[in-house]
MITI-486338 format. One line per 4 residues: number of its first residue (from 0); for each residue x negated, y negated, z of N, C-alpha, C. Coordinates in pm, whole numbers, padded with zeros to 5 digits. Atoms other than C-alpha are relative to their C-alpha. Layout:
N
NUM = X,Y,Z,X,Y,Z,X,Y,Z; ...
//
This chain:
408
0 = 00099,-00102,-00068,00368,00514,01091,-00021,00105,-00100; 00044,-00073,00085,00163,00760,00948,-00039,00119,00064; 00041,-00172,-00041,00100,01157,01023,-00068,00056,-00079; 00062,-00069,00071,-00183,01318,00920,-00002,00147,00033
4 = -00012,-00140,-00079,-00187,01722,00956,-00113,00090,-00086; 00122,-00136,00025,-00483,01970,00945,-00101,00009,00087; 00136,-00055,-00062,-00826,02057,01070,-00032,-00130,00041; 00054,00110,-00032,-00909,01781,01291,-00136,-00001,00108
8 = 00167,00027,-00063,-01303,01665,01424,00084,-00156,00039; -00018,00128,-00069,-01222,01364,01676,-00151,-00057,00006; 00142,00118,00041,-01598,01271,01628,-00035,00035,00212; 00063,-00018,-00157,-01665,01368,02031,-00089,00100,00015
12 = 00088,-00108,00005,-01851,01681,01966,00079,00125,00027; -00069,-00125,-00036,-01572,01920,02093,00036,00077,-00115; -00049,-00076,00112,-01429,02182,01888,00107,-00044,-00116; -00110,00090,00100,-01206,02083,01604,00107,00098,00046
16 = -00132,-00033,00002,-00850,02127,01617,00043,00058,-00111; -00023,-00069,00133,-00720,02394,01376,00165,-00052,-00006; -00202,00021,00018,-00348,02287,01268,00028,-00105,00103; -00042,00137,-00085,-00359,01935,01427,00037,-00097,-00053
20 = -00077,00141,00010,-00221,01609,01431,-00057,-00083,00031; 00028,00168,-00021,-00320,01250,01399,00121,-00094,-00010; -00099,00082,00030,-00052,01027,01439,-00043,-00176,00025; 00044,00136,00009,-00085,00647,01359,00117,-00085,-00013
24 = -00071,00129,00020,00135,00321,01450,-00028,-00114,00010; 00062,00123,00011,00062,00018,01337,-00144,00036,-00045; 00166,-00071,00016,-00336,00023,01357,-00074,00044,00061; 00087,-00033,-00074,-00395,00211,01630,00040,00169,-00031
28 = -00039,-00124,-00021,-00375,00590,01695,00064,00059,00146; -00065,-00040,-00129,-00110,00717,01901,00020,00134,00052; -00010,-00119,-00044,-00142,01051,01927,-00145,00099,-00108; 00118,-00117,00018,-00441,01364,01892,00048,00101,00038
32 = -00041,-00153,-00113,-00297,01694,01975,00028,00132,-00126; -00036,-00157,00100,-00217,02075,01773,00159,-00027,-00059; -00113,00006,00074,00070,02014,01507,00113,00016,00069; -00125,-00020,-00083,00363,02169,01715,00004,-00083,00123
36 = -00075,00087,-00129,00307,01923,02006,00065,-00105,-00004; -00075,00144,00037,00435,01621,01829,00102,-00002,-00091; -00105,-00016,00047,00763,01562,01729,-00030,-00112,-00114; 00028,00115,00118,00766,01354,01376,00115,-00042,-00025
40 = -00112,00056,00061,01000,01111,01317,00029,-00014,-00135; -00073,-00042,00146,01223,01132,01003,-00069,-00130,-00070; 00005,00144,00100,01092,00757,00876,-00165,00025,00009; 00122,00020,00013,00725,00884,00905,-00079,00016,-00118
44 = 00120,00024,00175,00443,00874,00574,-00057,00125,00070; 00093,-00094,-00035,00314,01242,00630,-00087,00059,-00067; 00076,-00057,00090,00016,01368,00496,-00076,00116,00014; 00035,-00141,-00025,-00056,01707,00461,-00145,00026,-00052
48 = 00178,-00020,00064,-00442,01819,00450,-00008,00172,00028; -00012,-00138,00022,-00389,02182,00367,-00179,00063,00031; 00173,-00035,-00011,-00770,02260,00310,-00090,-00118,-00017; 00111,00076,-00030,-00965,01981,00441,00006,-00032,00127
52 = -00008,00024,-00103,-01069,01798,00727,00045,-00147,00027; 00011,00150,-00081,-00954,01465,00963,-00104,-00015,00062; 00087,00061,-00082,-01209,01285,01069,-00015,-00161,00068; -00051,00147,-00009,-01277,00959,01241,-00060,-00087,-00092
56 = 00039,00036,00091,-01383,00715,00997,-00164,-00068,00011; 00127,-00002,-00019,-01747,00679,00919,-00089,-00130,00036; 00054,00119,-00016,-02002,00453,01025,-00142,-00023,-00040; 00119,-00032,00049,-02304,00390,00825,-00094,-00106,00073
60 = 00075,00086,-00097,-02595,00227,01086,-00108,-00040,-00047; 00143,00079,00027,-02834,00074,00860,00032,00026,-00183; 00000,00017,00127,-02762,-00069,00504,-00032,-00147,-00026; 00060,00130,00011,-02853,-00396,00336,00075,-00016,-00132
64 = -00053,00058,00106,-02620,-00582,00098,-00037,-00088,-00073; 00054,00088,00076,-02731,-00780,-00172,-00142,00045,-00039; 00139,-00027,00047,-03048,-00607,-00197,-00042,00047,-00113; 00027,-00063,00099,-03065,-00381,-00456,-00127,00090,00001
68 = 00127,-00101,-00041,-03372,-00153,-00566,-00120,-00060,-00117; 00085,00075,00101,-03531,-00420,-00828,-00031,-00129,00115; 00012,00160,-00092,-03668,-00708,-00614,-00088,-00100,-00039; 00027,00115,00116,-03799,-00886,-00901,00126,-00067,-00005
72 = -00134,00061,00072,-03440,-00942,-00984,00057,-00083,00123; -00040,00114,-00084,-03387,-01117,-00651,00007,-00104,-00017; 00058,00117,00020,-03581,-01396,-00746,00088,-00065,-00139; -00039,00059,00110,-03423,-01418,-01083,00177,-00024,-00011
76 = -00142,00023,00020,-03026,-01325,-00991,00045,-00136,00060; -00033,00110,-00081,-02846,-01615,-00865,00107,00067,00104; -00124,-00080,-00076,-02666,-01574,-00521,00153,00025,-00018; -00107,-00004,00041,-02331,-01606,-00641,00047,00130,-00068
80 = -00009,-00119,00092,-02407,-01309,-00880,-00021,00130,00113; 00051,-00095,-00147,-02538,-01119,-00539,00132,00027,00054; -00080,00027,-00062,-02239,-01213,-00391,00141,00105,-00048; -00095,-00109,00044,-02024,-01018,-00625,00023,00164,00020
84 = 00066,-00127,-00031,-02221,-00720,-00651,00024,00072,00101; -00016,-00076,-00168,-02191,-00676,-00273,00179,00011,00015; -00128,-00016,-00013,-01791,-00729,-00301,00051,00140,-00050; 00004,-00086,00083,-01816,-00442,-00577,-00038,00114,00123
88 = 00051,-00140,-00088,-02037,-00213,-00328,00044,00016,00097; -00059,00003,-00141,-01850,-00296,-00023,00168,00124,-00028; -00126,-00096,00044,-01521,-00108,-00213,-00029,00135,-00017; 00053,-00116,00013,-01778,00191,-00283,00011,00098,00115
92 = 00047,-00066,-00149,-01886,00247,00096,00142,00015,00024; -00127,-00037,-00047,-01516,00239,00173,00049,00137,-00074; -00081,-00081,00077,-01381,00485,-00100,-00095,00115,00086; 00063,-00123,-00066,-01698,00743,00056,00040,00002,00130
96 = -00023,-00095,-00156,-01530,00742,00405,-00057,-00096,00117; 00077,00095,-00101,-01733,00439,00582,00089,-00083,00003; -00083,00084,-00068,-01490,00260,00755,-00063,-00158,00037; 00120,00089,-00049,-01799,00050,00917,-00100,-00030,-00052
100 = 00100,-00058,-00004,-02111,-00039,00873,-00084,-00122,00060; 00093,00092,-00089,-02422,-00200,01059,-00109,-00054,-00113; 00088,00034,00160,-02590,-00392,00784,-00117,-00087,00088; 00159,00039,-00055,-02982,-00460,00880,-00046,-00078,-00086
104 = 00010,00076,00057,-03035,-00742,00682,00051,00001,-00184; -00057,00021,00110,-02846,-00890,00386,00119,-00101,00008; -00115,00158,00007,-02539,-01139,00305,00119,00029,00037; -00119,-00034,-00063,-02247,-00932,00447,00050,-00075,00097
108 = -00076,00083,-00116,-02239,-01158,00754,00063,-00122,-00056; -00072,00142,00037,-02099,-01448,00527,00095,00100,-00068; -00164,-00057,00066,-01802,-01203,00418,00088,00048,00096; -00089,-00039,-00091,-01680,-01149,00746,00103,-00037,00017
112 = -00130,00085,00014,-01403,-01395,00726,00065,-00003,-00121; -00100,-00034,00128,-01284,-01308,00369,00031,00135,00057; -00050,-00119,-00036,-01273,-00938,00495,00103,00006,00078; -00108,-00022,-00091,-01049,-01018,00783,00128,-00052,-00034
116 = -00137,00041,00107,-00831,-01221,00553,00031,00047,-00064; -00087,-00058,00124,-00801,-00977,00336,-00010,-00011,-00126; 00002,00024,00135,-00942,-01118,00061,-00122,00093,-00075; 00094,-00131,00056,-01187,-00819,-00028,00033,00128,00115
120 = 00006,-00160,-00069,-01183,-00439,00081,-00119,00036,-00019; 00102,-00098,-00050,-01444,-00279,00242,-00041,00005,00144; 00016,-00047,-00135,-01607,-00144,00563,00037,-00129,00096; 00036,00093,-00090,-01584,-00354,00893,-00140,-00021,00003
124 = 00127,00092,00019,-01886,-00583,00911,-00078,00002,00147; 00100,00049,-00114,-02159,-00568,01206,-00102,-00008,-00050; 00158,00010,00082,-02478,-00769,01032,-00097,-00080,00104; 00104,00058,-00090,-02777,-00890,01170,-00035,-00125,-00109
128 = 00064,00111,00069,-02787,-01162,00880,-00134,00012,-00074; 00128,-00027,00097,-03106,-01185,00684,-00110,00069,00103; 00119,-00081,-00058,-03396,-00978,00764,-00101,-00131,00043; 00162,00094,-00040,-03676,-01194,00976,-00132,00093,-00053
132 = 00122,-00037,00043,-04012,-01124,00823,-00112,-00102,00033; 00097,00128,00039,-04347,-01314,00867,-00057,-00005,-00097; 00052,-00031,00083,-04537,-01411,00631,-00090,00079,-00053; 00087,-00110,00072,-04697,-01195,00370,00078,00161,00077
136 = -00060,-00155,-00061,-04474,-00909,00558,00094,00051,-00072; -00081,-00063,00050,-04225,-00675,00466,00118,-00043,-00011; -00133,00096,00049,-03929,-00829,00281,-00069,-00125,-00026; 00054,00127,00145,-04174,-01095,00142,-00039,00060,-00117
140 = -00004,-00066,00116,-04133,-00925,-00127,-00068,00019,-00093; 00086,00045,00110,-04318,-01020,-00426,-00121,-00101,00037; 00131,00081,-00054,-04660,-01108,-00261,-00089,-00111,-00114; 00059,00059,00087,-04768,-01215,-00625,00050,-00144,00008
144 = -00095,00151,00006,-04506,-01531,-00596,-00051,-00087,00119; -00009,00138,-00129,-04532,-01846,-00409,00099,00009,00096; -00090,-00028,-00118,-04418,-01843,-00050,00145,-00110,-00011; -00118,00072,00016,-04168,-02097,-00197,00121,00070,-00049
148 = -00079,-00090,00090,-03983,-01825,-00365,00119,00054,00134; -00051,-00090,-00089,-03894,-01687,-00035,00142,-00079,00081; -00086,00125,-00068,-03722,-02021,00082,00109,-00046,-00078; -00080,00072,00142,-03528,-02096,-00224,00152,00074,00033
152 = -00070,-00060,-00018,-03166,-02062,-00104,00094,00042,-00102; -00089,-00100,00126,-02974,-01971,-00446,-00063,00124,-00052; 00056,-00110,00046,-03210,-01713,-00485,-00030,00147,00117; 00052,-00072,-00123,-03353,-01542,-00178,00121,00008,00113
156 = -00106,00028,-00114,-03046,-01442,00030,00032,00098,00103; 00016,-00095,-00076,-03176,-01149,00231,-00121,-00022,00107; 00136,00019,-00068,-03509,-01277,00411,-00026,-00117,00065; 00024,00124,-00063,-03588,-01550,00631,-00168,00055,00051
160 = 00157,00009,-00039,-03973,-01599,00688,-00058,-00083,00134; -00045,00065,-00139,-04053,-01682,01051,-00170,00005,00051; 00094,-00044,-00018,-04390,-01729,01197,-00033,-00088,00153; 00053,00040,-00124,-04518,-01814,01557,00133,-00038,00097
164 = -00055,-00012,-00111,-04355,-01817,01921,00143,-00108,-00031; -00077,00124,00006,-04133,-02156,01855,00081,-00007,-00104; -00095,-00012,00113,-04010,-02087,01499,00129,00141,00052; -00099,-00134,-00068,-03889,-01724,01648,00132,-00045,00073
168 = -00083,00028,-00089,-03683,-01861,01875,00104,-00109,-00107; -00118,00085,00085,-03480,-02120,01639,00012,00057,-00096; -00046,-00120,00110,-03469,-01851,01384,00111,00063,00064; -00085,-00052,-00084,-03279,-01643,01623,00109,-00084,00020
172 = -00087,00077,-00019,-03105,-01903,01756,00099,-00050,-00147; -00063,00003,00134,-03000,-02006,01384,00121,00087,-00051; -00094,-00120,00032,-02879,-01671,01318,00112,00038,00097; -00170,-00012,-00113,-02624,-01651,01640,00088,-00116,-00053
176 = -00116,00113,00031,-02505,-02010,01520,00053,00058,-00142; -00078,-00023,00137,-02410,-01834,01182,00073,00119,00033; -00060,-00106,-00050,-02244,-01548,01415,-00045,00117,-00034; 00048,-00131,00030,-02475,-01247,01348,00024,00055,00120
180 = -00049,-00123,-00116,-02399,-00939,01596,-00135,00021,00017; 00118,00013,-00041,-02796,-00897,01646,-00099,-00024,-00106; 00136,00039,00050,-03154,-00936,01517,-00054,00140,-00081; 00054,-00099,00043,-03307,-00733,01284,-00173,-00062,-00036
184 = 00115,00060,00019,-03685,-00789,01259,-00080,00133,-00089; 00108,-00059,00084,-03964,-00664,01028,-00101,00032,00031; 00083,-00016,-00070,-04198,-00506,01232,-00150,00073,-00040; 00140,-00040,00044,-04480,-00360,01011,00096,00023,-00162
188 = -00021,-00027,00172,-04471,-00247,00618,00105,00087,-00018; -00101,-00096,00067,-04238,-00054,00401,-00050,00054,-00129; 00049,-00072,00134,-04233,00173,00103,00031,-00098,-00087; -00071,00039,00141,-04041,-00072,-00123,-00065,-00134,-00023
192 = 00066,00128,00051,-04266,-00405,-00099,-00132,00013,-00033; 00127,00025,00076,-04586,-00494,-00243,-00094,00011,00086; 00083,-00015,-00099,-04859,-00355,-00086,-00062,00131,00057; 00023,-00151,00007,-05038,-00023,-00014,-00013,00046,00174
196 = 00018,-00005,-00139,-05051,-00018,00399,00148,00035,00063; -00164,-00068,-00056,-04723,00174,00577,-00046,00015,00149; -00001,-00054,-00177,-04895,00250,00942,-00047,-00144,00069; 00052,00123,-00059,-05008,-00119,01030,00150,-00075,00067
200 = -00125,00020,-00060,-04766,-00338,01228,00007,-00160,-00071; -00023,00142,00068,-04657,-00696,01186,00049,-00094,00112; -00064,00080,-00130,-04557,-01001,01450,-00071,00082,00101; 00062,-00004,-00123,-04736,-01036,01767,00067,00057,00120
204 = -00075,-00044,-00116,-04642,-00907,02110,00067,-00110,00053; -00082,00124,-00110,-04563,-01275,02217,00142,-00031,-00096; -00116,00008,00082,-04350,-01269,01878,00133,00049,00025; -00100,-00146,-00034,-04170,-00960,01954,00088,-00042,00095
208 = -00060,00045,-00156,-04091,-01060,02323,00108,-00122,-00049; -00099,00148,00050,-03941,-01397,02187,00126,00062,-00068; -00132,-00040,00087,-03694,-01222,01946,00098,00079,00114; -00097,-00070,-00064,-03608,-00995,02191,00084,-00060,00122
212 = -00093,00075,-00103,-03528,-01224,02512,00089,-00070,-00048; -00135,00036,00050,-03351,-01433,02282,00134,00062,-00055; -00129,-00079,00027,-03121,-01181,02137,00071,00043,00137; -00056,-00014,-00112,-03077,-01066,02524,00082,-00100,00053
216 = -00039,00118,-00031,-02981,-01420,02616,00104,-00014,-00042; -00150,00020,00065,-02705,-01381,02362,00108,00080,00002; -00038,-00124,-00033,-02650,-01058,02513,00039,00130,-00114; 00023,-00074,00104,-02751,-00868,02220,-00082,00043,-00015
220 = 00107,-00066,-00005,-03019,-00652,02093,-00096,-00040,-00127; 00110,00018,00147,-03322,-00643,01829,-00026,00171,-00070; 00014,-00106,00048,-03328,-00371,01576,-00148,-00002,-00085; 00127,00027,00073,-03676,-00314,01420,-00041,00088,-00075
224 = 00051,-00135,00119,-03823,-00165,01091,-00147,00010,00043; 00159,-00050,-00042,-04169,00009,01190,00061,00144,-00047; 00025,-00176,00091,-04259,00347,00960,-00136,00048,00130; 00092,-00038,-00049,-04609,00326,01158,00000,00046,00159
228 = -00012,-00058,-00154,-04658,00482,01531,-00009,-00155,00068; 00042,00110,-00052,-04838,00143,01640,00088,-00110,00012; -00157,00109,00032,-04518,-00070,01497,00101,00048,00103; -00089,-00049,-00095,-04288,00155,01672,-00002,-00026,00146
232 = 00020,00025,-00137,-04444,00142,02006,-00016,-00146,00035; 00010,00120,-00028,-04519,-00221,01976,00188,-00073,00034; -00095,00039,-00021,-04174,-00275,01937,00112,00056,00124; -00108,-00060,-00163,-04019,-00035,02242,-00046,-00113,00101
236 = 00081,00066,-00116,-04292,-00223,02458,00064,-00134,00041; -00042,00126,00013,-04136,-00553,02374,00172,-00010,00053; -00145,-00030,-00049,-03783,-00413,02467,00115,-00006,-00152; -00097,-00005,00091,-03612,-00361,02114,00082,00105,00043
240 = -00118,-00111,-00051,-03310,-00124,02123,-00008,00112,-00118; -00031,-00110,00134,-03308,00061,01756,-00112,-00012,-00074; 00123,00012,00106,-03613,00158,01562,00097,00076,-00110; -00059,-00051,00146,-03541,00202,01208,-00115,00059,-00086
244 = 00094,-00071,00097,-03708,00444,01000,-00093,00097,00082; 00102,-00036,-00068,-04001,00542,01242,-00053,00141,-00049; 00045,-00131,00053,-04124,00782,01008,-00138,00070,00037; 00115,-00049,00005,-04475,00829,01144,-00019,-00019,00180
248 = -00024,-00001,-00153,-04372,00810,01540,-00049,00116,00061; 00081,-00108,-00034,-04589,00989,01745,00059,00075,00158; -00058,-00066,-00123,-04545,01196,02092,00023,-00137,00090; -00018,00105,-00089,-04605,00849,02310,00128,-00085,-00037
252 = -00140,00079,00057,-04340,00684,02083,00095,00051,00025; -00114,-00145,-00039,-04098,00994,02138,00013,-00066,00166; -00023,00031,-00132,-04163,00912,02530,00051,-00137,00030; -00080,00118,-00015,-04103,00564,02503,00126,-00026,-00013
256 = -00142,00015,00034,-03792,00602,02297,00083,00063,00140; -00069,-00064,-00107,-03676,00851,02578,00044,-00100,00116; -00005,00064,-00122,-03766,00602,02878,00099,-00138,-00021; -00104,00145,00034,-03600,00262,02699,00132,00071,-00030
260 = -00158,-00061,00049,-03299,00496,02585,00035,-00085,-00118; 00016,00042,00133,-03381,00356,02241,00060,00084,-00079; -00059,-00073,00115,-03185,00449,01926,-00094,00016,-00132; 00077,-00014,00111,-03389,00641,01609,00085,-00009,-00107
264 = -00061,00027,00139,-03252,00551,01269,-00081,00048,-00076; 00102,-00040,00067,-03430,00773,01037,00033,-00038,-00143; -00076,00030,00098,-03233,00662,00707,-00074,00052,-00097; 00060,-00064,00059,-03308,00936,00495,00038,-00009,-00132
268 = -00058,-00001,00098,-03085,00904,00194,-00053,-00063,-00096; 00110,00086,00073,-03296,00606,00034,-00051,00073,-00066; 00113,-00063,00097,-03559,00798,00007,-00023,00166,-00076; -00040,-00108,00142,-03393,01111,-00120,00020,-00061,-00115
272 = -00064,00009,00143,-03260,00922,-00393,-00095,-00083,-00107; 00133,00050,00045,-03595,00723,-00419,-00080,00098,-00094; 00093,-00121,00058,-03782,01067,-00491,00055,00032,-00120; -00065,-00055,00122,-03552,01171,-00744,-00021,-00087,-00128
276 = 00024,00081,00072,-03603,00861,-00935,-00128,-00090,00001; 00121,00039,-00026,-03960,00780,-00839,-00040,-00082,-00113; 00092,00077,00192,-04091,00686,-01217,00058,-00092,-00015; -00084,00175,00040,-03819,00381,-01200,-00047,-00059,00093
280 = 00046,00077,-00097,-03953,00244,-00900,-00130,-00065,-00032; 00124,00100,00017,-04201,-00038,-00856,-00140,00114,00014; 00077,-00109,00032,-04528,00109,-00913,-00104,00008,00162; 00097,-00012,-00116,-04649,00052,-00554,00092,00079,00111
284 = -00064,-00083,-00095,-04372,00281,-00390,-00054,00139,00025; 00004,-00073,00004,-04481,00588,-00487,-00086,00076,00110; 00072,-00057,-00067,-04759,00690,-00292,00049,-00035,00151; -00075,00042,-00117,-04599,00524,00042,00138,00109,00002
288 = -00154,-00088,-00035,-04250,00720,-00009,-00076,00138,00009; 00015,-00165,-00011,-04443,01081,-00071,-00051,-00006,00163; 00097,-00038,-00101,-04667,01015,00263,00125,-00034,00128; -00121,00008,-00119,-04341,00904,00469,00101,00137,00001
292 = -00067,-00134,-00044,-04152,01207,00357,-00051,00104,00058; 00080,-00133,-00032,-04419,01444,00432,-00017,00016,00164; -00008,00022,-00120,-04416,01320,00789,00096,00002,00058; -00116,-00001,-00058,-04089,01248,00842,00067,00156,00022
296 = -00026,-00147,-00014,-04058,01671,00833,-00010,00022,00142; 00033,-00042,-00148,-04208,01661,01158,-00004,-00061,00096; -00016,00082,-00088,-04173,01367,01338,00140,00007,00065; -00133,00008,-00051,-03829,01374,01319,00096,00122,00077
300 = -00026,-00099,-00084,-03773,01727,01433,-00025,-00013,00160; 00036,00089,-00128,-03985,01618,01723,00073,-00042,00063; -00081,00106,-00056,-03784,01351,01807,00114,00062,00040; -00140,-00085,-00037,-03443,01557,01791,-00058,00089,00122
304 = 00024,-00161,-00074,-03595,01883,01971,-00043,-00084,00154; 00052,00074,-00132,-03725,01598,02288,00191,-00103,00051; -00136,00060,-00034,-03364,01436,02305,00041,-00145,-00059; -00066,00133,00026,-03352,01130,02118,00074,-00022,-00051
308 = -00162,00009,00080,-03051,00991,02000,-00055,-00061,-00134; -00008,00057,00157,-03054,00974,01638,00092,-00029,-00077; -00128,00068,00080,-02821,00764,01421,-00036,00059,-00155; 00006,-00052,00150,-02688,00809,01067,00032,-00156,-00048
312 = 00012,00119,00056,-02796,00524,00854,-00094,00035,-00139; 00042,00003,00113,-02848,00539,00496,-00096,-00082,-00071; 00133,00130,00051,-03067,00204,00412,00047,-00012,-00158; -00026,00044,00096,-02897,00186,00113,-00007,-00154,-00043
316 = 00024,00150,00009,-02967,-00141,-00055,00108,-00001,-00126; -00073,00023,00076,-02728,-00118,-00371,-00108,00031,-00174; 00084,00016,00136,-02873,-00136,-00756,00038,00138,-00065; -00038,-00122,00085,-02883,00170,-00993,-00064,00137,00063
320 = 00076,-00138,-00046,-03124,00411,-00790,00062,00005,00158; -00029,00004,-00167,-03014,00344,-00372,00160,-00070,-00019; -00146,00041,00004,-02641,00289,-00502,00108,00003,00116; -00116,-00022,-00120,-02386,00234,-00229,00103,00103,-00057
324 = -00049,-00047,00059,-02156,00468,-00237,-00050,00192,00056; 00075,-00098,00002,-02374,00758,-00187,-00023,00006,00166; 00062,-00008,-00203,-02371,00702,00243,-00008,00095,00015; -00008,-00147,-00067,-02265,01014,00308,-00123,00150,-00025
328 = 00100,-00100,-00002,-02562,01182,00184,-00115,00018,00130; 00082,00003,-00133,-02742,01096,00516,00065,00137,00113; -00026,-00093,-00094,-02503,01354,00704,-00087,00130,-00053; 00056,-00126,00006,-02662,01673,00542,-00154,-00018,00009
332 = 00172,00011,-00013,-03024,01543,00533,-00035,00005,00148; 00035,00002,-00135,-03010,01457,00914,-00032,00166,00046; 00022,-00175,-00040,-02942,01876,00945,-00093,00041,-00044; 00082,-00054,00064,-03185,01948,00695,-00124,-00047,00077
336 = 00133,00051,-00024,-03443,01716,00846,-00052,00031,00130; 00045,00021,-00155,-03420,01689,01215,00032,00158,00093; -00027,-00097,-00079,-03262,02027,01300,00165,-00011,00046; -00098,00023,-00029,-02908,01885,01381,00091,00078,-00075
340 = -00125,-00083,00036,-02598,02092,01373,00118,-00084,-00092; -00112,00039,00066,-02335,01986,01150,00097,-00096,00070; -00073,00085,-00151,-02137,01863,01462,-00045,-00105,00018; 00132,00104,-00035,-02428,01667,01566,00018,-00117,-00076
344 = 00005,00122,00120,-02464,01487,01248,00157,-00079,-00030; -00100,00050,-00027,-02092,01422,01271,00045,-00130,00054; 00004,00060,-00115,-02118,01286,01577,-00088,-00138,-00022; 00126,00100,00024,-02460,01064,01462,00121,-00108,-00084
348 = -00032,00129,00114,-02222,00898,01187,00155,-00036,00046; -00128,00046,-00046,-01911,00851,01420,-00028,-00068,00131; -00040,00035,-00133,-01920,00819,01789,-00153,-00099,00016; 00123,00081,-00015,-02304,00711,01804,-00008,-00115,-00039
352 = -00016,00130,00108,-02251,00448,01517,00090,-00118,00112; -00075,00093,-00032,-01979,00303,01707,-00056,-00087,00153; 00115,00066,-00091,-02237,00239,02008,-00097,-00127,-00070; 00124,00087,00081,-02489,00076,01769,00099,-00143,-00031
356 = -00087,00124,00072,-02207,-00190,01619,00101,-00055,00145; -00010,00059,-00135,-02118,-00230,02003,00155,-00011,-00008; -00146,-00051,00045,-01742,-00107,01931,00081,00126,00032; -00029,-00173,-00033,-01723,00251,02100,00154,-00012,00085
360 = -00140,-00034,-00042,-01399,00141,02285,00109,-00022,-00063; -00106,00006,00078,-01231,00073,01995,-00003,00089,-00155; 00027,-00075,00101,-01403,00287,01705,-00044,00125,00022; 00135,-00080,-00025,-01625,00587,01680,00070,00165,-00021
364 = -00069,-00114,-00029,-01364,00895,01768,00171,-00011,-00032; -00134,-00018,00014,-01021,01001,01717,00093,-00040,00125; -00046,00018,-00098,-00854,00896,02036,00126,-00105,00020; -00122,00114,-00024,-00540,00741,02149,00016,-00123,00049
368 = 00045,00090,-00032,-00521,00406,02163,-00110,-00078,-00105; 00095,00055,00087,-00833,00333,01939,00072,-00051,-00131; -00062,00027,00143,-00820,00178,01604,-00006,00120,-00086; -00006,-00106,00128,-00690,00379,01310,-00105,-00013,-00116
372 = 00058,-00012,00052,-00990,00413,01135,-00019,00162,-00071; 00003,-00144,00003,-00988,00796,00961,-00066,00044,-00137; 00004,-00025,00129,-01126,00940,00664,00052,00190,00000; -00039,-00137,00031,-01008,01311,00525,-00114,00033,-00123
376 = 00108,-00072,00119,-01275,01546,00365,00088,00105,-00077; -00089,-00198,00058,-01175,01855,00123,-00091,00097,00097; 00040,-00127,-00079,-01281,02155,00296,-00045,-00014,00117; 00058,00010,-00146,-01480,02216,00597,-00144,-00011,00003
380 = 00143,00080,-00002,-01795,01968,00656,-00073,00099,00128; 00093,-00066,-00108,-01903,02205,00957,-00056,00100,-00104; 00028,-00150,00111,-01933,02534,00670,-00062,-00128,-00083; 00117,00071,00061,-02083,02272,00458,00000,-00130,00012
384 = 00030,00114,-00020,-02219,01957,00545,-00014,-00071,-00113; -00014,00062,00132,-02280,01848,00178,00109,-00067,-00077; -00132,00046,00029,-01927,01808,00128,00023,-00168,00004; -00039,00144,-00050,-01959,01472,00321,-00086,-00089,-00097
388 = 00123,00080,00082,-02258,01353,00045,00099,-00043,-00114; -00049,00027,00190,-01991,01290,-00275,00129,-00070,00063; -00088,00046,-00023,-01767,01028,-00235,00166,00055,-00035; -00100,-00097,00051,-01518,01244,-00446,00072,00090,00084
392 = -00049,-00141,-00093,-01466,01514,-00160,00064,-00115,00108; -00107,00067,-00091,-01305,01201,00053,00134,-00032,-00045; -00117,00012,00022,-00949,01223,00012,00087,-00113,00004; -00095,00118,-00083,-00793,01000,00230,-00071,-00096,00064
396 = 00102,00117,-00092,-00957,00667,00386,00152,-00068,00031; -00111,00084,-00078,-00713,00483,00678,-00130,-00103,00064; 00069,00086,-00058,-00883,00162,00794,00118,-00082,00060; -00105,00076,-00056,-00705,-00037,01069,00125,00022,-00021
400 = -00143,-00080,00024,-00380,00188,01004,00043,-00025,-00141; -00006,-00005,00104,-00393,00099,00664,-00036,00085,-00108; 00063,-00108,00069,-00419,00375,00371,-00079,-00108,-00110; 00078,00058,00088,-00701,00222,00143,-00030,00090,-00137
404 = 00055,-00095,00112,-00776,00565,-00053,00101,00103,00030; -00099,-00117,-00041,-00538,00865,-00121,00018,00055,-00147; 00024,-00068,00084,-00657,01110,-00350,00044,00163,-00011; -00030,-00115,-00047,-00525,01392,-00197,00125,00058,-00121
//
């Protein structure tokens, strides 16, 4: 039995419990209350948090495992090398307090079984499997390379190229055959792949509807990469549930998001880190990144004020620039860019995230009966949300009732 004593933010959005207590028995939370309301058994391991905050384990709702930030390297590094890097990166994500991830294109889908068997440490995994892109689209990374490079099983472990409605249906069905949890579609260009366009769209209406239909047949949903307003609206009309990025969303797109009850994942941390190292990025990145950053300051605030559900996904891919372990940067950036309060940002990274990974009955808040995924932060993130942006400020991580990090 583990007892944590200190300030408690339970993830629901309610007021913190000063001098609170969270009790863990086995792999579940057995009590969340004021310290004096719970008699502590003699055999319990007590973790005192005199100058810190007890929170639900964080959920990064947009990561890429095995991608990196040097896309040429994807085709020169063997897949086994990539897996080793992902195992390292998963440990870094966990140390930052993120006990779950929603992977929007990458290789962690293949690591679910090793994680469940305890062979590797890292966050719980909800994965789309490989990103699905059209020929020449976003994540058909290097257009100077032959298309055959994207199909090399020992090299490209992050992208599936797909064209035409029949191919869409078969590709989605094969993803679910490999136990993917949802589908990630590249609906338009991106900042990180070759090309200068950012405001156009990819995949036809018929193809997008086929993606959504097949996902719904399987009881799940489609997430779409979409920066430009035309791509955002095409995805929403087809029935996708989450908009990844949405940098140039317009008022019509915001109205559609509200009507469809869709989620917006702005993915601010990767842009923040990329801009700090922009001269190290590929030459086609800078102009697009600058344009997206300038627009997001306006569009995200409008979406937030209109009532769109905004989520917490950092979009880190690993490598030297967008290195995992910096996932918590998304919290303060949400506050600065959208106008969220620190508490709202925390809810976005906990309770809301549990809905996106379809495990809200088990995760996302500190409640009796839920799985014991807990993060303890130094200080008070409601007073300084930037505390959550650095992994060294996360002093304790408990996942499934087991202590995974304890530096307090």
